[in-house]
C-alpha positions as CSV (number, residue, x, y, z in Angstrom):
1,M,0.0,0.0,0.0
2,K,1.1,3.6,-0.7
3,P,0.2,6.9,1.1
4,Q,-2.0,9.3,-0.8
5,P,-0.8,12.9,-1.4
6,G,-2.8,15.3,0.8
7,S,-4.2,12.4,2.8
8,E,-1.0,11.0,4.4
9,R,-2.9,8.7,6.8
10,I,-4.7,7.0,4.0
11,F,-3.0,4.1,2.2
12,V,-4.4,2.4,-0.9
13,D,-3.6,-0.4,-3.2
14,A,-4.8,-1.4,-6.7
15,S,-8.2,-2.8,-5.3
16,T,-9.1,0.3,-3.4
17,D,-12.1,2.0,-5.1
18,P,-13.8,5.2,-3.8
19,L,-16.9,4.4,-5.8
20,D,-17.5,0.8,-4.7
21,G,-19.4,0.8,-1.4
22,R,-22.7,0.6,0.2
23,V,-24.4,3.1,2.6
24,R,-25.5,1.2,5.7
25,W,-27.5,2.3,8.8
26,A,-25.1,3.0,11.8
27,P,-27.2,2.1,14.9
28,A,-25.0,3.8,17.6
29,K,-24.5,7.0,15.5
30,S,-28.2,7.1,14.6
31,L,-29.5,6.4,18.1
32,W,-27.1,8.9,19.7
33,L,-28.1,11.8,17.5
34,G,-31.7,10.7,17.1
35,S,-32.2,10.6,20.9
36,M,-30.6,14.1,21.3
37,T,-32.8,15.5,18.5
38,A,-36.0,14.0,19.9
39,V,-35.3,15.5,23.4
40,A,-34.5,18.8,21.9
41,I,-37.6,18.9,19.8
42,I,-40.0,17.7,22.5
43,L,-38.5,19.1,25.7
44,G,-36.6,22.1,24.3
45,P,-39.6,24.4,23.9
46,L,-41.3,23.2,27.1
47,L,-38.2,24.0,29.2
48,F,-37.1,27.1,27.4
49,T,-35.7,29.8,29.7
50,W,-33.5,32.8,28.6
51,S,-30.6,31.5,30.8
52,A,-30.8,28.1,29.3
53,F,-30.8,29.6,25.8
54,A,-27.7,31.8,26.8
55,L,-26.0,28.6,28.0
56,F,-26.8,26.9,24.6
57,I,-25.2,29.9,22.7
58,V,-22.1,30.1,24.9
59,T,-21.4,26.3,25.0
60,S,-22.0,26.0,21.3
61,A,-19.7,28.8,20.4
62,I,-16.9,27.5,22.7
63,T,-17.1,23.8,21.5
64,L,-17.4,24.8,17.9
65,C,-14.7,27.4,17.8
66,F,-12.1,26.3,20.3
67,G,-13.0,22.6,19.8
68,H,-14.1,21.6,16.4
69,S,-12.7,24.4,14.1
70,V,-9.4,25.1,15.9
71,G,-8.7,22.0,17.9
72,M,-10.0,19.2,15.7
73,H,-9.8,20.6,12.3
74,R,-7.0,23.1,12.0
75,R,-4.7,21.6,14.6
76,L,-5.2,17.9,14.9
77,I,-6.2,17.1,11.3
78,H,-4.2,19.6,9.2
79,A,-1.4,20.7,11.7
80,S,-1.9,24.2,10.4
81,F,-0.2,25.7,13.5
82,D,1.8,24.6,16.5
83,C,0.8,25.0,20.1
84,P,1.6,23.5,23.6
85,L,0.3,19.9,24.0
86,W,-1.9,21.0,26.9
87,L,-3.7,23.6,24.7
88,E,-4.1,21.1,21.8
89,R,-5.6,18.5,24.2
90,L,-7.9,21.1,25.7
91,C,-9.2,22.3,22.4
92,V,-9.6,18.7,21.0
93,Y,-11.5,17.7,24.2
94,L,-13.8,20.7,23.6
95,G,-14.2,19.5,20.0
96,T,-15.3,16.0,21.3
97,L,-18.1,17.8,23.3
98,V,-19.7,19.0,20.0
99,G,-21.0,15.4,19.8
100,M,-19.9,14.1,16.5
101,A,-17.1,11.7,17.3
102,G,-13.9,11.3,19.3
103,P,-10.5,12.6,18.1
104,Y,-9.5,9.4,16.2
105,G,-13.0,9.1,14.7
106,M,-12.9,12.7,13.5
107,V,-9.6,12.4,11.9
108,R,-10.5,9.1,10.2
109,L,-13.9,10.5,8.9
110,H,-12.2,13.7,7.6
111,D,-9.3,11.9,5.9
112,F,-11.4,9.2,4.2
113,R,-13.8,11.9,2.8
114,D,-10.9,14.1,1.8
115,W,-9.2,11.2,0.0
116,A,-12.4,10.2,-1.8
117,Q,-13.1,13.8,-2.9
118,R,-9.6,14.1,-4.4
119,Q,-10.1,11.2,-6.8
120,T,-11.6,11.6,-10.3
121,A,-14.8,10.0,-9.0
122,C,-16.2,9.0,-5.7
123,H,-19.4,7.7,-4.1
124,D,-22.3,10.1,-3.8
125,Y,-22.0,9.8,0.0
126,S,-18.5,11.2,0.0
127,C,-19.3,14.4,-1.7
128,H,-22.9,15.1,-0.6
129,R,-24.3,14.5,-4.1
130,A,-27.5,12.8,-2.9
131,G,-30.7,14.9,-2.6
132,F,-31.2,17.0,0.6
133,W,-33.2,14.5,2.6
134,R,-31.3,11.4,1.5
135,D,-28.0,13.2,2.3
136,A,-29.3,14.1,5.7
137,W,-30.2,10.4,6.4
138,W,-26.9,9.2,5.0
139,Q,-24.7,11.6,6.8
140,L,-26.4,11.8,10.2
141,H,-27.6,8.2,10.6
142,C,-25.5,6.0,8.3
143,T,-22.0,5.2,7.2
144,L,-20.4,4.3,3.9
145,V,-18.9,0.8,3.9
146,P,-16.4,0.4,1.0
147,K,-15.9,-3.0,-0.7
148,H,-12.2,-2.5,-0.6
149,P,-11.6,0.4,1.9
150,P,-8.3,2.2,2.2
151,E,-6.1,1.6,5.2
152,F,-6.2,4.3,7.9
153,R,-2.9,4.8,9.8
154,L,-2.9,7.2,12.6
155,E,0.5,8.8,13.4
156,R,2.1,7.4,16.5
157,R,2.0,10.8,18.3
158,L,-1.7,10.5,18.4
159,A,-2.2,6.8,18.5
160,D,0.0,6.5,21.5
161,D,-1.4,9.5,23.4
162,P,-3.2,8.1,26.5
163,F,-5.5,11.2,26.8
164,Y,-6.7,11.0,23.2
165,A,-7.2,7.2,23.5
166,F,-9.3,7.7,26.6
167,V,-11.4,10.4,25.1
168,E,-11.9,8.3,22.0
169,R,-13.3,5.4,24.0
170,T,-15.5,7.6,26.1
171,W,-16.5,10.4,23.8
172,M,-20.3,10.0,24.2
173,W,-19.9,9.8,28.1
174,Q,-17.9,13.0,28.1
175,Q,-21.3,14.9,28.0
176,L,-22.3,13.2,31.4
177,P,-20.2,15.4,33.8
178,W,-21.4,18.5,32.1
179,A,-25.0,17.2,32.1
180,I,-24.8,16.8,36.0
181,L,-23.2,20.2,36.4
182,F,-25.9,21.9,34.3
183,L,-28.7,20.0,36.2
184,A,-27.3,21.1,39.5
185,I,-27.0,24.7,38.5
186,G,-30.0,25.4,36.2
187,S,-32.2,22.3,36.6
188,W,-33.7,20.5,33.7
189,S,-33.8,23.5,31.4
190,W,-30.0,23.9,31.5
191,L,-29.5,20.1,31.0
192,V,-31.8,20.0,27.9
193,W,-30.5,23.2,26.3
194,G,-26.8,22.8,27.3
195,I,-26.6,19.2,26.2
196,C,-29.4,17.9,24.0
197,V,-30.3,21.0,22.0
198,R,-26.6,22.0,21.6
199,V,-25.5,18.5,20.3
200,A,-28.5,18.2,18.0
201,V,-28.2,21.7,16.5
202,C,-24.4,21.6,16.2
203,V,-24.1,18.2,14.6
204,T,-27.0,18.9,12.3
205,G,-25.6,22.3,11.5
206,H,-22.2,20.7,10.7
207,W,-24.0,18.4,8.2
208,L,-25.8,21.4,6.6
209,I,-22.5,23.3,6.1
210,G,-21.0,20.2,4.6
211,H,-24.0,19.6,2.3
212,Y,-24.1,23.1,0.9
213,S,-20.4,23.7,0.8
214,H,-20.1,20.8,-1.7
215,R,-23.2,21.7,-3.8
216,K,-23.5,25.5,-4.4
217,G,-22.1,28.8,-3.3
218,G,-19.3,31.2,-4.2
219,Q,-16.1,30.0,-5.8
220,T,-12.8,31.7,-6.1
221,W,-11.0,28.5,-7.1
222,I,-11.7,25.4,-9.1
223,I,-9.8,22.2,-8.5
224,E,-9.2,20.3,-11.8
225,G,-9.6,16.6,-12.1
226,V,-11.3,15.9,-8.7
227,A,-14.7,14.4,-7.8
228,A,-15.9,17.2,-5.5
229,Q,-15.6,21.0,-5.6
230,G,-15.8,23.2,-2.5
231,Y,-18.0,26.3,-2.3
232,N,-18.1,29.3,0.1
233,V,-21.4,29.5,2.1
234,G,-21.2,33.1,3.1
235,I,-24.3,33.3,5.1
236,A,-22.8,30.8,7.6
237,G,-19.4,32.3,7.9
238,L,-19.9,33.7,11.4
239,I,-21.8,30.8,13.0
240,S,-19.6,28.2,11.4
241,M,-16.5,29.9,12.9
242,G,-15.1,30.3,9.4
243,E,-15.5,26.7,8.4
244,S,-18.1,27.6,5.7
245,W,-15.4,29.2,3.5
246,H,-14.9,25.8,2.1
247,N,-13.8,26.7,-1.4
248,N,-10.9,28.5,0.2
249,H,-10.1,25.4,2.2
250,H,-10.2,23.1,-0.9
251,A,-7.6,25.4,-2.5
252,Y,-5.4,25.7,0.6
253,P,-6.2,22.8,3.0
254,G,-3.1,23.4,5.1
255,S,-4.0,27.0,5.9
256,A,-4.9,28.0,9.4
257,K,-6.8,30.9,7.9
258,L,-10.0,30.0,6.1
259,G,-11.5,33.4,5.5
260,L,-9.0,34.5,2.9
261,L,-10.7,37.4,1.2
262,P,-12.0,40.7,2.5
263,G,-15.2,40.5,4.4
264,Q,-14.9,36.7,5.1
265,I,-15.3,36.5,8.9
266,D,-13.3,33.7,10.4
267,L,-13.6,33.5,14.2
268,G,-11.3,30.4,14.2
269,W,-8.6,32.4,12.7
270,W,-9.0,35.2,15.2
271,L,-8.8,32.7,18.0
272,I,-5.5,31.3,16.6
273,K,-4.1,34.9,16.3
274,A,-5.1,35.5,20.0
275,F,-3.2,32.3,20.9
276,E,-0.2,33.8,19.0
277,A,-0.5,37.1,20.7
278,A,-0.4,35.2,24.1
279,G,2.6,33.2,23.0
280,L,0.7,30.0,22.6
281,A,0.7,29.5,18.8
282,S,3.5,29.5,16.4
283,N,4.4,28.2,12.8
284,I,1.0,29.4,11.7
285,K,0.5,28.4,8.0
286,T,-1.4,30.7,5.5
287,P,-1.5,31.0,1.8
288,D,1.4,33.4,2.0
289,D,3.5,30.4,3.0
290,L,1.8,27.6,1.1
291,A,1.5,26.5,-2.6
292,P,-2.1,26.1,-3.7
293,R,-3.5,22.5,-4.0
294,P,-2.4,20.7,-7.2
295,G,-5.0,21.4,-9.9
296,A,-6.2,24.6,-8.4
297,R,-6.9,27.7,-10.5
298,R,-8.7,30.9,-9.9
299,V,-12.0,31.1,-11.6
300,D,-11.2,34.6,-12.9
301,E,-7.8,33.6,-14.3
302,P,-7.6,31.1,-17.1
303,G,-4.7,28.8,-17.3
304,N,-3.2,25.9,-15.3
305,A,-2.4,25.6,-11.6
306,D,1.1,27.1,-12.1
307,T,-0.6,30.5,-12.8
308,V,-2.8,30.4,-9.7
309,A,-1.9,32.5,-6.6
310,P,1.8,32.4,-7.1
311,R,3.7,32.8,-3.8
312,H,5.0,36.3,-4.6
313,R,1.4,37.5,-5.2
314,G,0.0,35.9,-2.0
315,R,-0.3,39.0,0.2
316,A,-2.1,41.0,-2.5
317,L,-4.6,38.1,-3.0
318,F,-5.5,37.6,0.6
319,Q,-5.6,41.0,2.1
């Protein structure tokens, strides 16, 4: 098996096929999100208080920004900046509280999808090509089981980390201490809004961003020869912590900055810059330091990838 460019944890051989697979119901995943969503829909309106709603907003913002966007995505998956291990672990832990998966599961899910989308063709599941409701069912309640899956090899730094291994085994149970705390402070309204509504909204919202950012929206770059294009979903730039600038991310996946053009709000980037100002982040990668992804070209500049965002023009393009 050989590693795949851009997805160094994914190894394939001649039999590996991103098209050949079946979508199957994933009971644990489905029951987890289904129960959270049912409680949110049924009890959320009945137990609404303004303090519980404020808790929902604050905890969603912290877990999505510190946790998912910065900790899981930009640090753990893409290593787009360096920081102390304690800060990395804290952010990754907060990312686990979003309620999608543990750290290993998130890296595996991301890398498999990224590898599939980089191929000339891939399964509809991997690039959100199914219709709205089918894609919702597939992504939120099912999993793709390839006939000949690629091999996933997590780097030793992560695989041998006892903290990450523990959080991976117990990621669903990590909600429990917070549920007890919220119940003790704010009664059932805080528990329902701080846990169930938050998890249901954040996980479903993550799917919505993924769905639309692979189907339609603004584009500055086209990636030639790949199965899936990324699109910028501007309306979600703020609430997604910058993650909805997905066309930018497809062009520069290693960049810590996702909102590359004027007016593209990127709270995750602001947080990383705050870490840097506090002396907690270094080696921060941006398009000024990176070559664009192979096959990328600007939609307003005809030609091949060699003419796209050359390094000496980087600052002019992204300021």
